[in-house]
N, C-alpha and C positions, 0 to 999 in steps of 0.2 A: 502493499501499500503508498502511495504517498506521500509524501508529505503535507501538498497540500486536500489531498482530500477528507480528513477531518475542517481544517477551514471551510470546506465547499459544503460540507453536509450541515455544519450549524450554522450557515447563511442560509440553505434552503430551508432551514427548520424557524430562522428567521425569520422569512417570510408570510410566513402562515402565524408562528406564536411567537411574538417578541421575546414575554417573558420568560419563554423556556430554552430560547437561546441565549440567552443572561444569565440563566441559572446555569451552563451547563460551564458556562465560564468567568463566573462569579460568585457563584455559587450562593448560598442563601443567605443573604446576609442586603446591607443597603440597597447596595446596586441595583438589587435585582425587586424590593419593594420599589421603589421609584419608580420601574420599568413596568411594574405591573399597576401604579395610579398613574402613568403617562397613559400606559396603552387604554386604560378604563378611561378616563378621559378625550382620548383621542385615538385614532389607532396608529396617524401619522407621526406621532410627536412620541410613538412606544417603537417605534422603527426607528428614527433617524438617533434619541439614544442607545435604542439596541447595538443597533450597525456600528453607532460612534466606538462604541465598549469595547465591537469585535478587534473595530481598527486597532485602537490601542492594545489589546491583549495580544494580534496575532503581528505586528510592526516591534512592539517591546520584544515578542519573545523571534525574532528574527533578528535581532539586533544583537540579546543577548548571544547568542550562540556563535554571532559572530564578534565576539567579546567586549562590543559595546555596549558599557553600561548606560540607564540613562541618568543625564546631570540630572533631573530635577523629574518631580510628581505631575503627570498631565492632571490636567485642573477636571472636577466637577466628578470623580472617580473616586470610590469611596476603599473598593478590593484592593486590597492585595494585593493577588492573585494576579488583577488585571496589570496592575502597574508592572511589576515584575515580568510578567507577559508568560504565569504558569510554572514560573523554574524558581525551585525552593534555592533560598540558598541567594539570590542574587541580591543586588544592593545598589544602591544610588552612589555615584561616582561622581567624582571632585575631578575638573579638568587640568 
C-alpha cells in the first residue's frame, strides 16, 4: 500500500462525514467537537475545518519524515497529534 492511500481514504470519508475524518486524525478532543459543531451549523464550515486539519496533519507528517520539524504551532488546531503529524516524539524546533 502506498503512503498516499491512507490520505486518500481519509479525504473520501471527510467528503461525506467531516467529523469522522477529523476523529480519524485528531482523536476525540477539542478539534473533533469543534468540527462536529461546525458541521451541525452548516455542512460547508465543517468541511473547511476538516480539510484544514487534514492538510496540516499530512503536511507536517511529510515534513517530519524529511527531518524538518515545524517551527511553530499551526493556528486554530488544538490536537498535538495533528500539530506533530501523528509522529510520536516530534517536537517544535528552533531555527
